[in-house]
Structure formats: C-alpha cells, structure tokens
C-alpha positions in Angstrom: -92.5 123.9 -137.9 -89.4 124.3 -135.8 -89.6 124.5 -132.1 -87.3 126.1 -129.5 -86.0 125.0 -126.2 -88.4 126.0 -123.5 -91.4 126.1 -125.8 -94.7 124.6 -124.6 -96.3 122.0 -126.9 -99.2 119.6 -127.2 -98.8 116.0 -128.5 -100.8 115.3 -131.7 -101.3 111.5 -131.2 -102.2 111.6 -127.6 -103.6 113.9 -124.9 -101.3 116.1 -122.9 -98.3 118.2 -123.6 -95.0 119.4 -122.2 -92.0 121.6 -122.7 -89.2 121.3 -125.2 -86.0 120.5 -123.3 -83.5 119.9 -126.1 -83.2 119.4 -129.9 -81.1 116.4 -131.1 -78.8 116.6 -134.1 -81.2 114.2 -135.8 -84.1 116.7 -135.6 -85.9 115.0 -132.7 -87.2 117.0 -129.8 -86.7 116.0 -126.2 -89.9 116.9 -124.4 -90.5 116.9 -120.6 -94.1 115.8 -120.4 -96.6 116.8 -117.7 -95.6 113.7 -115.6 -91.9 114.7 -115.6 -90.8 112.1 -118.1 -88.5 113.0 -121.0 -89.7 111.7 -124.3 -88.5 112.2 -127.9 -90.7 113.3 -130.8 -90.5 114.5 -134.4 -91.8 118.0 -135.2 -94.7 116.5 -137.1 -95.9 114.9 -133.8 -96.1 118.2 -132.0 -98.1 121.4 -132.1 -97.0 124.7 -130.4 -98.9 126.5 -127.7 -98.5 130.3 -127.8 -99.0 132.3 -124.7 -99.7 131.3 -121.1 -103.5 131.4 -121.3 -103.9 128.9 -124.1 -105.1 125.4 -123.0 -107.0 122.7 -124.7 -109.7 121.3 -122.4 -110.6 117.6 -122.1 -113.6 117.9 -124.5 -111.2 119.1 -127.2 -108.8 116.2 -126.5 -111.6 113.7 -126.7 -113.0 115.3 -129.9 -109.6 115.0 -131.5 -109.2 111.4 -130.2 -112.6 110.6 -131.7 -111.3 111.5 -135.2 -110.0 107.9 -135.3 -113.6 106.7 -135.8 -114.1 108.7 -139.0 -111.3 106.8 -140.7 -112.1 103.4 -139.5 -115.7 103.6 -140.7 -115.4 105.0 -144.2 -119.1 104.7 -144.9 -119.8 107.3 -142.2 -117.5 109.5 -144.3 -117.8 113.0 -142.7 -115.8 113.4 -139.5 -117.4 116.1 -137.3 -120.3 116.6 -139.7 -123.7 115.1 -140.5 -123.1 115.6 -144.3 -122.6 112.4 -146.3 -120.8 112.0 -149.6 -121.4 109.6 -152.4 -117.7 108.5 -152.4 -116.2 106.7 -149.5 -113.2 108.9 -148.9 -112.2 109.8 -145.4 -112.8 113.5 -144.8 -112.7 116.0 -142.0 -114.8 119.2 -141.7 -112.5 121.8 -140.0 -115.2 124.4 -139.5 -114.8 125.3 -135.8 -118.5 124.8 -135.2 -118.0 121.1 -136.2 -115.0 120.7 -133.9 -116.2 122.1 -130.6 -119.4 122.7 -128.7 -118.8 126.5 -128.4 -116.1 128.7 -129.8 -117.4 131.8 -128.1 -114.6 133.6 -126.3 -111.8 131.9 -128.3 -109.3 134.1 -130.0 -108.6 133.7 -133.7 -105.3 132.0 -132.8 -107.0 129.5 -130.5 -109.5 128.7 -133.2 -106.9 128.1 -135.9 -104.8 126.1 -133.4 -107.7 123.8 -132.7 -108.5 123.4 -136.4 -104.8 122.6 -137.2 -104.5 120.2 -134.3 -107.6 118.3 -135.6 -106.3 118.4 -139.1 -102.8 117.0 -138.2 -104.3 114.3 -136.1 -106.6 113.3 -139.0 -103.7 113.4 -141.4 -101.5 111.2 -139.1 -104.3 108.7 -138.6 -104.9 108.6 -142.4 -101.2 107.9 -143.1 -101.0 105.2 -140.4 -104.0 103.5 -142.1 -102.3 103.9 -145.5 -105.2 105.9 -146.9 -104.4 107.0 -150.5 -106.7 110.0 -150.7 -108.4 112.2 -148.0 -110.5 115.3 -148.1 -110.1 118.3 -145.9 -113.0 120.7 -145.7 -111.7 124.1 -144.6 -114.2 126.5 -146.0 -113.6 129.6 -148.1 -113.7 132.6 -145.7 -110.5 134.7 -145.9 -108.4 131.6 -146.7 -106.3 131.5 -143.6 -107.1 127.9 -142.7 -106.7 126.8 -146.3 -103.3 128.5 -146.3 -102.2 126.9 -143.0 -103.3 123.4 -144.2 -101.4 123.8 -147.4 -98.3 125.3 -145.7 -98.2 122.2 -143.5 -98.6 119.9 -146.6 -95.7 121.7 -148.4 -93.4 120.4 -145.7 -94.6 116.8 -146.2 -93.0 114.3 -148.6 -94.9 112.0 -150.9 -98.1 114.0 -151.1 -100.0 115.9 -153.8 -102.8 118.2 -153.0 -105.3 120.2 -155.1 -108.8 121.7 -154.9 -111.3 119.0 -154.2 -114.1 118.3 -156.7 -116.1 121.6 -157.0 -119.4 119.8 -157.8 -119.1 117.8 -154.6 -117.4 120.2 -152.1 -117.6 123.7 -153.6 -114.6 125.9 -153.3 -113.7 125.2 -149.7 -112.0 121.8 -149.7 -108.6 120.3 -150.5 -108.0 116.8 -151.8 -104.8 115.2 -150.6 -103.2 112.2 -152.3 -100.7 110.3 -150.2 -98.0 108.2 -152.0 -96.3 105.4 -150.1 -92.9 103.8 -150.9 -93.3 100.1 -150.7 
C-alpha cells in the first residue's frame, strides 16, 4: 500500500500511530508519532486509518500484541481460537469474533481493518521467527477478507500461497509458504 503525506497510520509492530510527514526516495515513510518524534518505517510496517472517527482501543492493541504467543507456542496452534489442529503449524483465526470482545457498532471498514492489522502482525512475527509455513483462517463469506489477505501477499517477495488443506480447514483458509534467502 502506498501512503500520502498527512495520512494517519497505525504501527503494526507496536502500539500507537502517527501521521505521515514525508516519503523518502528509498520508499521509507517519515512518521510523526503521538509523542512528537519523527521515525522512519517501510510501508509493510504501517496500516492506514481512514476517517477521523476510527480508533483502535487498548484492548485491540493488547490482542494484537498477544499474537506473539501463538507463534512461540506452536503446540497451542490456534491463535484467537480454541480449535486445535493435528499439525503444529502457526495459524491465526481472523474471524472478528475471535479478535475482539464485541464487534457491535463497528463498520465493515473497521472490521476489515482490525482483521488485516491482526493478519499483518501475525505475518511479520512469523517472518521474524523464520516460520516456513503458516495458516490464515479467513472464512468463506463474501470473500472480502480472503481477497485482502491475498492482495497483501501479492506484494510480498519470496512467498507462495494457496488454499489450505480442505479436509482440515474447509474452504476458508489460506496456507502461506515463506521462502528465505540464506
């Protein structure tokens, strides 16, 4: 995703956000954070906020921060879900009911934003831990979340994705294989 100067953003790897101040010739974004410090980020480390009313509350930030635990403990397997799998692959369940206490009153945009924020955080943590394969459970529905996840993946290098094993996940999951250059 490309950002514009003046656009409000949230950080994926940490709580908080800021406003895009400038874009460098190397594709890094200068962000003025909430404390008034200018910091530099790649686009993959940021998520856009649309509109003045959108805000992620502290419970959402802590939920996203807790995604780290699902990758450390592969035996617990299902992040945000009680469901266990026979294989020990890191996975995340992006159904909004699994990500937040209540989604009542949230717009469709706010819901998809929270789901994508959780996915990107999970993806970044997985890459930092050198995971070779992860599973994203997005559900079937109208296919909007599946499309958003795969559109994000299309912009990433060194990955391959495909429908996850139907017998284990049904039609609503994507398997992602990450290739590392050593």
